[in-house]
N, C-alpha and C positions, 0 to 999 in steps of 0.2 A: 446487522450492520447495514447501513444504507449508503450506497455509493451515489453521490449526488450527480455526477456527470461522467458517464462512460464516454461520451463524445470528447471530453477534454483529454481523457486517457488516450483515445485513438489519435487525436490530433497531435499530442505530445509524441506518441510512438511514431507517427508519420514523419515528424521533424527530427526525431532522434531514433533511428532504426535499431541501434544497439540496445535501446531500452525496452524494445517490444517484448521479448521473451520474459524478462523480469516483471514487467507490468502485467502480462497475461497470467503468470503464476500468482502474482499478488492478487489480482482480480478474482481468479478462480478460488483462491484460498479464503478471501474475505467474504465472497458470496455464500460459501457453505459454513462459515464460522457462526458460532452461537456464544460469543463472548459476553460475560456478565460484568467484567471489570478490566481495568488496564492490565492487571497481572495476567489475565487470560490472553490478552493480545501479545504480551511479552513472551508467553510460552510459545506462541506460534511464530512471532517475529522478534527474536531476542536481540537482534543486532541491526544496526542501520546499514551495515555493509552487505549489499546484495551480491557481492562478488567483486566487481570492478570498483565499487565505491565512487561511481561517477555522479550519482543522483541522490537527492534527499527527498524523502517522502514525508509530507506533513499530514496529520490527521486530526480532526476535531471530534471530540466526544462530549457527552453531556457533563463530563468532569473537567474539561479543559482541552487545550491544544497539546499535541504530542508530536515529537519529531523523531524519525528513525534515521 
């Protein structure tokens, strides 16, 4: 998985401090992942609800756009 902009994540976390821990966990998980298909991603992140349900994550893959 390639994360296109870590800077964008840092800027978002700076503006929304409550999102920092969730973004950090997401980033760490994605960096070590070796997903082959969308089903692999869903095994890791089966739900859009990261706890508080305040934010929505969008991801683009070579098979299309997905939202959690």
